[in-house]
C-alpha positions as CSV (number, residue, x, y, z in Angstrom):
1,X,66.7,-73.7,2.7
2,X,68.5,-74.6,-0.6
3,X,68.6,-78.2,-1.5
4,X,71.9,-79.5,-2.9
5,X,71.8,-80.6,-6.5
6,X,72.9,-84.1,-7.4
7,X,76.5,-84.3,-8.6
8,X,76.8,-84.5,-12.4
9,X,79.9,-85.8,-14.1
10,X,81.7,-83.2,-16.2
11,X,80.9,-84.8,-19.6
12,X,77.1,-84.9,-18.7
13,X,77.1,-81.3,-17.4
14,X,78.8,-80.1,-20.6
15,X,76.8,-82.3,-23.0
16,X,73.8,-79.8,-23.0
17,X,75.2,-77.4,-25.6
18,X,73.0,-75.6,-28.2
19,X,72.5,-77.9,-31.1
20,X,72.8,-81.1,-29.0
21,X,70.3,-83.9,-29.6
22,X,68.0,-84.3,-26.6
23,X,65.1,-86.6,-25.9
24,X,62.4,-86.0,-23.3
25,X,61.2,-89.2,-21.7
26,X,58.9,-87.7,-19.1
27,X,56.3,-86.0,-18.9
28,X,56.0,-86.4,-22.7
29,X,58.0,-88.3,-25.2
30,X,59.6,-85.9,-27.7
31,X,63.0,-85.5,-29.2
32,X,64.8,-82.6,-30.9
33,X,67.7,-80.2,-31.0
34,X,68.5,-78.0,-28.0
35,X,68.1,-74.3,-28.8
36,X,68.5,-72.6,-25.4
37,X,68.8,-73.7,-21.8
38,X,67.6,-71.3,-19.1
39,X,67.6,-71.8,-15.3
40,X,64.3,-73.7,-15.3
41,X,63.4,-74.4,-18.9
42,X,64.8,-76.1,-22.0
43,X,63.7,-74.9,-25.4
44,X,63.8,-77.6,-28.1
45,X,63.4,-77.5,-31.9
46,X,61.1,-80.4,-32.7
47,X,60.6,-80.7,-36.4
48,X,60.6,-76.9,-36.9
49,X,58.3,-76.3,-33.9
50,X,59.9,-74.8,-30.7
51,X,58.6,-76.3,-27.5
52,X,59.4,-75.3,-23.9
53,X,60.0,-78.0,-21.3
54,X,60.4,-77.4,-17.6
55,X,63.4,-79.1,-16.1
56,X,61.8,-79.9,-12.8
57,X,59.8,-83.1,-13.1
58,X,61.3,-84.1,-16.4
59,X,63.6,-86.9,-17.4
60,X,66.0,-86.3,-20.4
61,X,68.1,-88.7,-22.5
62,X,71.2,-87.2,-24.0
63,X,72.2,-88.0,-27.6
64,X,74.6,-90.7,-26.4
65,X,72.0,-92.6,-24.4
66,X,72.7,-91.2,-20.9
67,X,69.5,-90.5,-18.8
68,X,69.5,-87.4,-16.6
69,X,66.9,-86.1,-14.2
70,X,65.8,-82.6,-14.9
71,X,66.0,-81.7,-11.2
72,X,69.8,-82.2,-11.5
73,X,69.9,-79.6,-14.3
74,X,67.9,-76.9,-12.5
75,X,69.9,-73.7,-12.1
76,X,72.2,-71.5,-14.1
77,X,73.8,-73.6,-16.9
78,X,77.1,-71.6,-16.6
79,X,77.4,-72.5,-12.9
80,X,76.8,-76.2,-13.6
81,X,79.5,-76.4,-16.3
82,X,82.0,-74.5,-14.2
83,X,81.4,-76.5,-11.0
84,X,81.4,-79.9,-12.7
85,X,84.2,-82.2,-11.5
């Protein structure tokens, strides 16, 4: 059974573009620039070092201060941006 994802506002869904500032609040506290977003992972450039962060179980803060649960971001990024209302 597929679990429905929480609804994300359009501006939040589209805020995760390559080059966007992103801060990880849980499970570790890091911040950097988004390189690539895959179905289950986020790759960040943190001071020249690339780290992989799983979306599930993480909490992210976007550059404008909005906090988003990683479970709401799991899935194909293209589907999320197209379906955002």
